[in-house]
PLY file of the C-alpha trace (Angstrom):
ply
format ascii 1.0
element vertex 464
property float x
property float y
property float z
element edge 463
property int vertex1
property int vertex2
end_header
-23.62 -7.85 -6.75
-22.33 -10.24 -9.49
-18.80 -10.71 -10.58
-18.97 -8.85 -14.00
-20.70 -5.95 -11.87
-17.83 -5.72 -9.41
-15.08 -5.93 -12.32
-16.47 -2.86 -14.12
-16.21 -0.78 -10.92
-12.62 -1.87 -10.56
-12.19 -0.94 -13.96
-13.04 2.89 -12.84
-9.98 2.63 -10.29
-7.48 4.38 -13.05
-6.62 4.37 -16.64
-4.79 1.37 -16.21
-7.37 -0.42 -15.20
-9.88 0.50 -17.64
-7.58 -0.60 -20.34
-7.11 -4.17 -19.20
-7.52 -6.40 -21.36
-10.42 -9.24 -20.33
-8.17 -12.22 -19.45
-5.80 -9.73 -16.96
-9.02 -7.98 -15.83
-10.89 -10.88 -14.39
-12.48 -12.80 -13.59
-12.71 -12.17 -9.77
-10.86 -15.11 -7.58
-12.19 -16.98 -4.73
-12.56 -15.94 -1.24
-10.75 -17.86 1.28
-12.86 -21.10 1.85
-11.79 -21.54 5.36
-9.19 -22.10 7.48
-5.72 -23.05 5.67
-2.21 -24.06 6.51
0.48 -22.73 4.61
4.59 -22.29 4.49
4.41 -18.54 3.81
0.88 -16.52 4.57
1.01 -13.13 2.75
-1.26 -10.18 3.46
-1.82 -7.79 -0.01
-1.12 -8.86 -3.33
0.13 -5.97 -4.96
3.50 -5.41 -6.00
5.28 -6.20 -2.19
3.17 -9.33 -1.78
3.05 -10.70 -5.37
7.17 -9.90 -6.14
7.58 -11.70 -2.31
5.50 -14.90 -3.75
6.83 -14.46 -7.67
10.94 -14.88 -6.15
9.90 -17.90 -3.67
8.21 -19.89 -5.53
10.87 -19.60 -8.17
13.43 -20.33 -5.97
11.48 -23.43 -4.60
7.81 -24.46 -6.02
7.05 -26.72 -3.52
6.56 -23.52 -0.89
3.31 -23.70 0.01
2.29 -19.79 -0.47
-1.13 -18.22 0.18
-1.83 -14.61 -0.84
-4.80 -12.78 1.03
-6.39 -9.79 -0.92
-9.09 -7.77 0.52
-10.25 -6.86 -2.82
-8.63 -7.83 -5.92
-4.83 -8.05 -6.89
-3.24 -4.58 -7.91
-6.27 -2.93 -6.36
-4.21 -0.58 -4.08
-1.52 1.76 -5.37
-0.25 -0.78 -7.14
-2.72 -0.64 -9.94
-3.24 3.08 -9.98
0.64 4.24 -9.92
2.05 6.83 -12.24
3.60 4.32 -14.01
7.47 4.74 -13.04
9.27 1.86 -12.69
12.68 4.02 -11.00
15.49 3.45 -8.81
14.21 5.84 -6.57
14.10 5.64 -2.68
12.20 7.93 -0.80
14.93 8.80 1.99
18.40 10.72 0.65
21.92 8.94 0.85
22.68 11.07 4.05
20.05 9.94 6.07
20.50 5.73 5.14
24.24 6.36 6.01
23.38 7.77 9.36
21.54 4.79 10.41
24.02 2.50 8.66
27.43 3.62 6.67
28.09 5.26 3.86
29.32 2.14 1.92
26.02 0.38 2.66
23.98 3.61 1.54
25.74 3.35 -1.64
24.86 -0.34 -1.83
21.30 0.53 -1.58
21.32 2.61 -4.27
23.43 0.40 -6.38
20.61 -2.60 -5.95
17.94 -0.13 -6.94
19.56 0.84 -9.82
19.77 -2.44 -11.04
16.47 -3.32 -10.11
14.75 -1.53 -13.49
16.65 -3.62 -15.47
15.06 -6.84 -13.07
11.89 -6.12 -13.94
12.21 -5.66 -17.55
14.09 -9.04 -17.30
10.71 -10.84 -15.47
8.21 -9.59 -17.83
10.03 -10.67 -20.73
10.76 -14.04 -19.47
7.27 -14.29 -18.11
5.88 -12.74 -21.08
4.29 -9.91 -19.54
3.45 -6.86 -21.95
3.30 -4.27 -19.33
3.88 -1.46 -21.76
8.12 -1.04 -20.81
10.13 1.64 -22.49
12.99 2.84 -20.33
13.57 6.12 -21.34
14.89 7.34 -18.36
13.37 11.04 -15.98
13.55 14.06 -17.23
13.42 16.73 -14.07
12.53 20.01 -15.57
14.46 23.08 -14.40
11.89 26.25 -14.81
13.81 29.03 -12.20
16.28 30.11 -10.79
15.12 28.00 -7.34
14.82 25.09 -9.22
18.13 25.59 -10.88
19.79 25.97 -7.37
17.99 22.70 -6.00
18.85 20.74 -9.47
22.55 21.60 -9.43
22.73 20.76 -5.71
20.87 17.45 -6.52
23.53 16.88 -9.09
26.72 17.73 -6.73
24.98 15.55 -3.93
24.66 12.92 -6.36
28.47 12.93 -7.37
29.84 13.37 -3.96
28.42 9.67 -3.19
30.38 8.67 -6.67
26.86 8.72 -8.71
27.69 10.05 -12.00
24.46 9.24 -14.33
22.76 12.12 -13.76
23.43 14.29 -16.59
22.74 18.47 -16.86
20.66 19.44 -20.53
21.16 23.17 -21.04
18.00 24.68 -21.64
17.90 23.82 -26.00
18.49 20.32 -25.02
15.99 20.15 -22.62
13.58 21.34 -24.74
13.87 19.29 -27.33
13.39 16.33 -25.00
10.21 17.84 -24.09
9.06 21.65 -24.95
7.69 22.94 -21.71
7.60 26.60 -20.71
10.01 28.38 -19.15
12.74 25.40 -19.05
16.21 26.51 -18.22
17.65 23.41 -18.44
16.79 19.80 -17.11
18.55 16.61 -15.14
18.32 13.27 -17.03
18.49 9.88 -15.47
18.56 6.93 -17.51
17.29 4.70 -14.28
13.40 4.72 -15.17
11.25 3.11 -17.43
7.39 3.76 -18.07
5.17 1.24 -17.84
1.41 0.37 -17.16
1.06 -0.73 -13.33
-2.18 -2.30 -13.99
-0.72 -4.66 -16.49
2.34 -5.65 -14.61
0.46 -6.99 -11.09
-1.94 -8.44 -12.65
0.38 -10.46 -14.90
2.50 -11.06 -11.90
-0.60 -12.50 -10.11
-1.23 -14.91 -12.84
2.72 -15.93 -12.94
2.24 -16.58 -9.19
-0.35 -18.95 -9.76
1.32 -20.52 -12.49
4.26 -21.34 -10.45
2.07 -22.95 -7.51
0.84 -19.94 -5.32
-2.70 -19.24 -4.32
-4.72 -15.99 -4.35
-7.82 -15.13 -2.29
-9.54 -11.75 -3.11
-12.36 -10.53 -1.50
-11.05 -11.85 1.88
-10.28 -9.11 4.75
-7.49 -9.85 6.84
-8.80 -8.53 10.54
-4.98 -9.05 12.11
-1.90 -10.34 11.29
0.25 -12.37 14.32
2.95 -14.55 14.63
1.77 -17.62 13.08
-1.24 -16.99 11.94
-3.35 -14.04 9.80
-6.78 -14.15 10.88
-9.81 -13.43 8.54
-12.94 -12.23 7.94
-14.13 -15.86 6.87
-11.12 -18.17 8.31
-7.53 -18.24 9.63
-3.81 -18.78 7.79
-1.65 -20.53 9.33
2.21 -20.49 8.57
5.21 -20.20 10.03
6.28 -16.89 7.99
3.39 -13.85 7.83
4.06 -11.13 5.83
2.47 -7.76 5.72
2.52 -5.88 2.17
-0.59 -3.91 3.12
1.29 -0.53 2.40
-1.15 2.56 2.73
-3.86 -0.13 4.13
-1.65 -0.96 6.87
-3.19 1.81 9.28
-6.89 -0.08 9.02
-4.95 -3.65 10.88
-5.16 -3.39 14.51
-2.55 -2.25 16.40
-0.91 -0.49 13.12
-2.85 3.27 12.67
0.63 4.99 13.59
2.88 2.39 11.42
2.59 4.83 8.35
0.64 7.19 7.06
-1.79 7.39 4.04
-1.01 10.24 1.54
-3.07 10.46 -1.31
-1.60 11.39 -4.88
-4.22 11.95 -7.56
-4.00 11.75 -11.22
-5.41 12.28 -14.59
-4.98 11.69 -18.40
-5.39 13.14 -21.35
-7.28 11.55 -24.15
-4.71 9.94 -27.21
-3.11 12.80 -28.58
-2.12 13.29 -32.43
1.53 12.73 -33.57
1.35 16.42 -34.95
1.09 17.31 -31.27
3.80 14.95 -29.95
6.16 16.75 -32.53
5.43 19.56 -30.42
5.91 17.86 -27.09
8.87 15.53 -27.72
8.71 12.59 -25.24
9.99 10.36 -28.25
11.56 7.86 -25.95
8.89 8.09 -23.60
10.78 9.64 -20.78
9.10 10.13 -17.29
8.55 13.64 -16.32
8.64 15.95 -13.46
10.39 19.39 -12.25
12.19 21.01 -9.18
9.16 22.19 -7.65
8.80 21.08 -3.54
5.19 19.37 -4.32
5.56 16.74 -6.38
4.26 16.10 -10.11
5.22 13.57 -12.34
4.00 12.31 -16.01
4.65 10.00 -18.55
3.68 9.44 -22.48
1.32 6.28 -22.52
1.79 3.51 -24.99
-1.55 4.56 -26.46
-0.25 8.38 -26.50
-1.88 9.70 -23.60
-0.21 11.95 -21.12
-0.62 10.23 -17.49
0.10 13.29 -15.27
-0.28 12.78 -11.19
0.93 14.75 -8.20
0.41 15.41 -4.67
-1.94 18.59 -3.13
-4.41 15.95 -1.69
-4.85 17.17 2.05
-4.19 14.08 4.59
-7.47 12.57 6.12
-7.68 12.30 10.10
-7.34 9.23 11.36
-5.31 7.48 8.29
-8.59 6.68 6.44
-8.70 4.81 3.33
-11.78 5.47 1.51
-13.34 5.37 -2.21
-14.09 8.75 -1.69
-10.72 10.25 -1.08
-9.90 9.06 -4.59
-10.84 12.21 -6.12
-10.91 15.38 -5.11
-11.88 18.01 -7.77
-9.82 20.78 -6.48
-6.91 19.14 -6.78
-7.47 17.66 -9.96
-8.40 20.99 -11.16
-4.89 21.92 -10.14
-3.33 19.27 -11.80
-4.97 20.18 -14.88
-4.11 23.73 -14.50
-0.66 22.81 -14.05
0.00 20.26 -16.97
-1.72 23.02 -19.24
0.70 26.00 -17.68
3.47 23.37 -18.51
2.44 22.25 -22.03
0.14 25.02 -23.31
-0.47 23.00 -26.53
-2.85 20.57 -24.23
-5.32 23.44 -23.25
-8.05 22.12 -25.59
-7.15 18.38 -25.01
-9.82 16.24 -23.30
-9.23 14.55 -19.88
-10.66 11.12 -19.92
-9.64 9.85 -16.74
-9.46 11.00 -13.49
-8.23 8.78 -10.29
-6.29 8.84 -7.24
-5.01 6.61 -4.35
-2.97 6.40 -1.25
0.92 5.80 -0.53
2.58 4.76 2.31
4.43 7.30 4.28
6.50 6.33 7.34
7.31 8.89 9.83
11.08 9.08 8.52
10.00 8.93 5.14
12.26 5.77 4.70
10.63 2.72 3.12
11.88 -0.70 5.40
11.68 -4.39 4.45
12.41 -6.84 7.35
11.77 -10.18 9.10
11.57 -10.54 12.49
12.83 -13.76 13.45
11.57 -14.34 16.71
7.87 -13.93 15.67
8.27 -14.51 11.62
6.16 -11.67 10.77
8.00 -9.69 7.65
6.93 -6.61 6.22
7.14 -4.67 3.12
6.40 -0.64 2.39
7.13 2.80 3.19
7.68 3.95 -0.55
6.32 7.06 -0.34
5.10 6.84 -4.22
8.41 5.32 -5.03
7.01 1.52 -5.04
7.21 -0.06 -9.02
11.07 -0.30 -8.60
11.33 -0.64 -4.66
8.69 -3.15 -4.32
10.50 -5.31 -6.59
13.72 -5.34 -4.45
11.60 -5.25 -1.48
10.48 -9.00 -2.99
13.63 -10.31 -3.85
15.31 -9.30 -0.46
12.24 -10.93 1.48
12.34 -14.15 -0.56
16.31 -14.35 0.89
14.83 -13.39 4.20
12.81 -15.90 4.38
14.90 -18.79 2.99
17.42 -18.14 5.59
19.95 -16.82 2.31
22.78 -14.20 4.12
22.91 -12.75 0.53
24.00 -9.05 -0.17
20.24 -7.94 -0.56
19.22 -9.45 2.86
22.39 -6.99 4.16
21.32 -4.09 2.69
20.69 -1.24 5.04
16.86 -0.78 4.89
16.45 -4.52 5.85
14.40 -4.51 9.44
14.72 -0.67 9.78
12.25 0.13 12.38
9.82 2.96 11.76
8.94 5.72 14.72
5.40 5.70 14.82
3.84 8.80 13.87
2.11 11.22 16.36
-1.15 10.54 17.90
-4.34 12.58 16.40
-4.92 15.39 16.37
-1.06 16.14 15.96
-1.29 14.18 13.14
-3.79 15.50 10.90
-2.63 19.41 12.18
1.43 18.39 11.37
0.95 17.02 8.19
-1.58 19.59 6.81
0.63 22.46 7.64
3.60 20.93 6.15
1.47 20.38 2.94
-0.01 23.74 2.80
3.68 25.06 3.56
4.99 23.51 0.91
2.37 24.59 -1.60
3.16 28.45 -0.26
6.72 27.92 -0.62
5.96 27.02 -4.16
3.76 29.83 -5.38
6.20 32.61 -3.99
8.79 30.89 -5.71
6.73 30.51 -8.56
5.91 34.53 -8.99
9.40 35.77 -8.29
11.44 33.01 -10.08
14.10 32.93 -7.39
14.72 31.10 -3.64
11.96 32.90 -1.29
12.34 33.51 2.71
9.44 31.36 2.93
10.96 28.74 0.39
14.08 28.56 3.01
12.06 28.13 6.17
10.37 25.03 4.64
13.57 23.58 3.48
14.85 23.65 7.09
11.92 22.49 8.17
12.28 19.36 6.43
15.77 19.33 6.84
16.84 19.72 3.15
0 1
1 2
2 3
3 4
4 5
5 6
6 7
7 8
8 9
9 10
10 11
11 12
12 13
13 14
14 15
15 16
16 17
17 18
18 19
19 20
20 21
21 22
22 23
23 24
24 25
25 26
26 27
27 28
28 29
29 30
30 31
31 32
32 33
33 34
34 35
35 36
36 37
37 38
38 39
39 40
40 41
41 42
42 43
43 44
44 45
45 46
46 47
47 48
48 49
49 50
50 51
51 52
52 53
53 54
54 55
55 56
56 57
57 58
58 59
59 60
60 61
61 62
62 63
63 64
64 65
65 66
66 67
67 68
68 69
69 70
70 71
71 72
72 73
73 74
74 75
75 76
76 77
77 78
78 79
79 80
80 81
81 82
82 83
83 84
84 85
85 86
86 87
87 88
88 89
89 90
90 91
91 92
92 93
93 94
94 95
95 96
96 97
97 98
98 99
99 100
100 101
101 102
102 103
103 104
104 105
105 106
106 107
107 108
108 109
109 110
110 111
111 112
112 113
113 114
114 115
115 116
116 117
117 118
118 119
119 120
120 121
121 122
122 123
123 124
124 125
125 126
126 127
127 128
128 129
129 130
130 131
131 132
132 133
133 134
134 135
135 136
136 137
137 138
138 139
139 140
140 141
141 142
142 143
143 144
144 145
145 146
146 147
147 148
148 149
149 150
150 151
151 152
152 153
153 154
154 155
155 156
156 157
157 158
158 159
159 160
160 161
161 162
162 163
163 164
164 165
165 166
166 167
167 168
168 169
169 170
170 171
171 172
172 173
173 174
174 175
175 176
176 177
177 178
178 179
179 180
180 181
181 182
182 183
183 184
184 185
185 186
186 187
187 188
188 189
189 190
190 191
191 192
192 193
193 194
194 195
195 196
196 197
197 198
198 199
199 200
200 201
201 202
202 203
203 204
204 205
205 206
206 207
207 208
208 209
209 210
210 211
211 212
212 213
213 214
214 215
215 216
216 217
217 218
218 219
219 220
220 221
221 222
222 223
223 224
224 225
225 226
226 227
227 228
228 229
229 230
230 231
231 232
232 233
233 234
234 235
235 236
236 237
237 238
238 239
239 240
240 241
241 242
242 243
243 244
244 245
245 246
246 247
247 248
248 249
249 250
250 251
251 252
252 253
253 254
254 255
255 256
256 257
257 258
258 259
259 260
260 261
261 262
262 263
263 264
264 265
265 266
266 267
267 268
268 269
269 270
270 271
271 272
272 273
273 274
274 275
275 276
276 277
277 278
278 279
279 280
280 281
281 282
282 283
283 284
284 285
285 286
286 287
287 288
288 289
289 290
290 291
291 292
292 293
293 294
294 295
295 296
296 297
297 298
298 299
299 300
300 301
301 302
302 303
303 304
304 305
305 306
306 307
307 308
308 309
309 310
310 311
311 312
312 313
313 314
314 315
315 316
316 317
317 318
318 319
319 320
320 321
321 322
322 323
323 324
324 325
325 326
326 327
327 328
328 329
329 330
330 331
331 332
332 333
333 334
334 335
335 336
336 337
337 338
338 339
339 340
340 341
341 342
342 343
343 344
344 345
345 346
346 347
347 348
348 349
349 350
350 351
351 352
352 353
353 354
354 355
355 356
356 357
357 358
358 359
359 360
360 361
361 362
362 363
363 364
364 365
365 366
366 367
367 368
368 369
369 370
370 371
371 372
372 373
373 374
374 375
375 376
376 377
377 378
378 379
379 380
380 381
381 382
382 383
383 384
384 385
385 386
386 387
387 388
388 389
389 390
390 391
391 392
392 393
393 394
394 395
395 396
396 397
397 398
398 399
399 400
400 401
401 402
402 403
403 404
404 405
405 406
406 407
407 408
408 409
409 410
410 411
411 412
412 413
413 414
414 415
415 416
416 417
417 418
418 419
419 420
420 421
421 422
422 423
423 424
424 425
425 426
426 427
427 428
428 429
429 430
430 431
431 432
432 433
433 434
434 435
435 436
436 437
437 438
438 439
439 440
440 441
441 442
442 443
443 444
444 445
445 446
446 447
447 448
448 449
449 450
450 451
451 452
452 453
453 454
454 455
455 456
456 457
457 458
458 459
459 460
460 461
461 462
462 463
């Protein structure tokens, strides 16, 4: 397969890949030529691995960094995401405080809040045009049940001292996003809409300009203390970093570390100005609502809607395969959901459909860390909130590797150890039963418009 054909295949990974300018799309980087020595070896050229390399090299350009990537930089979730650079963390403050402290949980959220601006700072400093627009996130409330969840969410945020989540009544909410059935909304400023593939591909070039080396088309076969073994040679390094997120279960001994759960997306054709006048999103707000099954969208820089959500099944054995990137049923459901939200899109063409796996830990908590005994570090478990969180992870890993006792190095997610997922078939049965329960609860509430017995049962099961 020649390189040009190889990159045409990558362009079909997502809307974002399809729109990459040629200087970001290719050419493909070489494979690892054989055995190499380094100071830091990183497996995975997505956001986690590249942010780690970037901050290490920014602090000390003499650091010898080798990044190993099985496909191409940004091949995984980094180049297929919904494009939310947010301050979201998958676990609630109360859970973080349970295994740390209230003060530590607050510090973690404060660090995430400023991370959105840090991504914008780096993009500006490196001349990266990732279509950054900090319009915040509007989360619609469209039923009595959703309003109850939204009000509880706001009260919880205030109880932790966070007052940047504001309530919009129905009319102001519809002025921002004129969806059907809007009773109100919450609005947070701490999110930007971006083009994730432009960011991750340009970040790879920035790492190389600083002196890092990235090898693509090189499969890591194991990650061990002091060495990354690959299908073409070994990289020996004092520090070895696993930044493989949803692909982690493919490595020996790590099948039950995180579960790859698929999130699927679609993108419309560019919409004319008169349609956008009806819809809103004038500040390119990212948007969602308060149903249980996650949906997410953004107005792209070229005037499309990129819209995604969960609903794809968990695949037995934590498999990650190209055929899982598309699911006609789920993507048809996504289109129906989008049209139900915005009927003006009924006859609008969908030009792109795609998907990818996100890494989910058993306790739904992201983690970053470095085992000083073995020299092996890690970052991941973002549950789809990785664009912002991975930047914080990269800065944190850089401090840990350099031995800096910084504020970041003492955040409560540092060195958090995940409980292992149950073995199969329990993992497959349990995960898909929970998914079906969540979907059933949303369907019942959509019909009734108010909290349901099914919904309350699902909430108790999930600890909400």
